[in-house]
SELO-885287 format. One record per residue (C-alpha): residue number from 1; z, y, x. Coordinates in steps of 0.2 Angstrom, whole numbers. Layout:
! SELO-885287
    k      z      y      x
  NUM      Z      Y      X
...
! end
This chain:
! SELO-885287
    k      z      y      x
    1      0      0      0
    2      4     12     14
    3    -12      8     23
    4    -22     12      7
    5    -14     28      5
    6    -16     33     23
    7    -35     28     22
    8    -37     38      5
    9    -29     54     13
   10    -40     53     28
   11    -56     52     17
   12    -50     66      7
   13    -47     77     22
   14    -64     73     29
   15    -72     77     12
   16    -63     94     11
   17    -68     98     29
   18    -86     95     25
   19    -86    106     10
   20    -78    120     19
   21    -91    119     33
   22   -105    118     20
   23    -98    134     11
   24    -98    145     26
   25   -116    141     32
   26   -127    156     34
   27   -146    158     37
   28   -148    175     45
   29   -163    172     57
   30   -165    186     70
   31   -182    195     70
   32   -187    190     52
   33   -191    209     48
   34   -178    211     34
   35   -163    222     36
   36   -146    217     30
   37   -139    227     15
   38   -123    228     24
   39   -121    246     29
   40   -117    264     23
   41   -126    271      8
   42   -131    286     18
   43   -134    290     37
   44   -136    307     46
   45   -146    310     61
   46   -152    326     71
   47   -167    329     82
   48   -174    344     91
   49   -188    353     81
   50   -200    367     85
   51   -188    381     80
   52   -171    372     82
   53   -162    357     77
   54   -169    347     62
   55   -156    336     52
   56   -160    321     41
   57   -148    314     28
   58   -155    297     23
   59   -150    288      7
   60   -152    269      6
   61   -154    257     -8
   62   -149    241      1
   63   -163    238     14
   64   -174    252      7
   65   -175    270     11
   66   -173    279     -5
   67   -172    297     -1
   68   -172    309     14
   69   -165    326     14
   70   -170    338     28
   71   -162    354     34
   72   -172    363     47
   73   -180    380     52
   74   -197    375     55
   75   -212    387     52
   76   -216    390     34
   77   -233    385     29
   78   -235    373     43
   79   -220    364     50
   80   -211    363     33
   81   -226    355     25
   82   -229    343     39
   83   -210    338     37
   84   -212    335     19
   85   -227    325     22
   86   -218    314     35
   87   -204    311     23
   88   -216    305      9
   89   -224    293     21
   90   -208    286     28
   91   -201    283     11
   92   -218    275      4
   93   -219    263     19
   94   -200    261     22
   95   -205    263     40
   96   -203    277     53
   97   -219    270     61
   98   -230    283     53
   99   -243    295     60
  100   -238    312     66
  101   -247    327     57
  102   -260    335     68
  103   -255    353     73
  104   -237    350     70
  105   -233    336     82
  106   -216    343     88
  107   -210    344     70
  108   -217    327     65
  109   -208    319     80
  110   -192    328     76
  111   -192    321     58
  112   -196    303     64
  113   -182    304     78
  114   -169    311     65
  115   -173    298     53
  116   -171    284     66
  117   -154    292     71
  118   -149    292     53
  119   -153    273     51
  120   -143    269     66
  121   -128    280     60
  122   -129    270     44
  123   -126    254     53
  124   -143    247     51
  125   -156    241     64
  126   -170    253     67
  127   -182    239     72
  128   -181    233     54
  129   -189    250     49
  130   -204    250     61
  131   -217    240     51
  132   -234    248     54
  133   -240    258     39
  134   -256    254     31
  135   -270    267     35
  136   -276    275     20
  137   -295    274     16
  138   -305    290     16
  139   -314    296      1
  140   -332    303      0
  141   -334    319     -8
  142   -350    327    -12
  143   -352    346    -14
  144   -365    359    -13
  145   -363    376     -4
  146   -372    389      6
  147   -361    390     21
  148   -349    378     29
  149   -337    385     42
  150   -328    372     53
  151   -311    377     58
  152   -298    388     49
  153   -292    399     63
  154   -306    410     70
  155   -317    402     56
  156   -307    412     43
  157   -316    428     47
  158   -333    420     47
  159   -329    412     30
  160   -323    428     22
  161   -337    438     29
  162   -350    426     22
  163   -341    427      5
  164   -341    446      5
  165   -360    445      5
  166   -361    433     -9
  167   -362    416     -1
  168   -354    401     -8
  169   -342    395      7
  170   -333    379     11
  171   -320    381     25
  172   -316    364     33
  173   -299    363     42
  174   -293    348     52
  175   -275    352     53
  176   -261    350     40
  177   -263    368     33
  178   -277    380     32
  179   -276    392     46
  180   -269    379     58
  181   -261    387     74
  182   -265    404     67
  183   -250    402     56
  184   -238    401     71
  185   -246    415     81
  186   -233    427     76
  187   -245    440     70
  188   -247    449     86
  189   -264    458     89
  190   -271    466    104
  191   -282    481     99
  192   -286    493    113
  193   -284    512    109
  194   -279    509     91
  195   -272    523     80
  196   -254    519     82
  197   -256    519    101
  198   -263    537    100
  199   -249    543     89
  200   -236    536    101
  201   -246    543    116
  202   -249    526    124
  203   -264    527    135
  204   -276    512    132
  205   -294    508    133
  206   -307    494    131
  207   -309    494    150
  208   -290    491    153
  209   -290    478    139
  210   -305    469    148
  211   -296    469    165
  212   -280    462    157
  213   -290    448    148
  214   -301    444    164
  215   -285    439    173
  216   -283    424    161
  217   -302    421    157
  218   -318    418    166
  219   -331    424    153
  220   -335    442    156
  221   -348    443    142
  222   -336    436    129
  223   -322    447    135
  224   -333    462    133
  225   -337    457    115
  226   -318    455    112
  227   -314    472    120
  228   -328    481    110
  229   -324    473     93
  230   -305    470     93
  231   -299    487     87
  232   -314    487     74
  233   -308    470     68
  234   -290    476     66
  235   -295    489     54
  236   -306    477     45
  237   -291    465     43
  238   -281    480     37
  239   -294    488     25
  240   -304    473     18
  241   -292    459     19
  242   -275    468     16
  243   -266    464     32
  244   -251    475     34
  245   -248    480     52
  246   -230    485     57
  247   -228    503     62
  248   -222    498     80
  249   -230    493     96
  250   -224    478    107
  251   -228    471    124
  252   -239    455    124
  253   -240    443    138
  254   -254    448    150
  255   -257    465    144
  256   -252    481    153
  257   -247    492    138
  258   -239    490    121
  259   -250    485    107
  260   -250    480     88
! end
């Protein structure tokens, strides 16, 4: 009787041990591309943007990026639009492996790095959010026009001039926003011997302007066109386009006297 009870107790112990081991078994293979839902609901990260620090607060729904809130001082009309586009792409693909926006590379990189930092801060593995995003297929659009201008920087003037004489115009811009780098130029304009210089007694001339520009360039024919037309075009921008110049002069890099 004693031997039977002893044997029964041993069998019960083995059975309980097997059940316990079976109940704690996990299947969490590394590198399966799926993130654990264990982690904070939100994470915060910061990276250096074009105009200062850019902060990203990322909200998660398990292993999915549900929302990204940005705080930054990026350039309005260029950097901020690029940042918004990156946020949409990252959320749509649940991945930081997205293309940067042409013309706003610094801002784009800052958004990506800030989101990466936020993912890490939430306790998740960034590698699980690096799946390659699918490239979007382009769309063919057919339009008829009189003039096509390529490039929205210097091309702006050509497009407006063509429109002023009655032509139908299409302006093609490769960057994220129309105007491209013009939007971050700061609005400075070098116009030799302009009205404000004359009022303030600043001596300037087309010849001095050309000398200053020649130190940075090697195309005398083009420099002469620039020197001859710069002030005339400044008045055109003011009178025809509606650009409002500040009533003050400032020094620009490479120029000998204060200018617009």
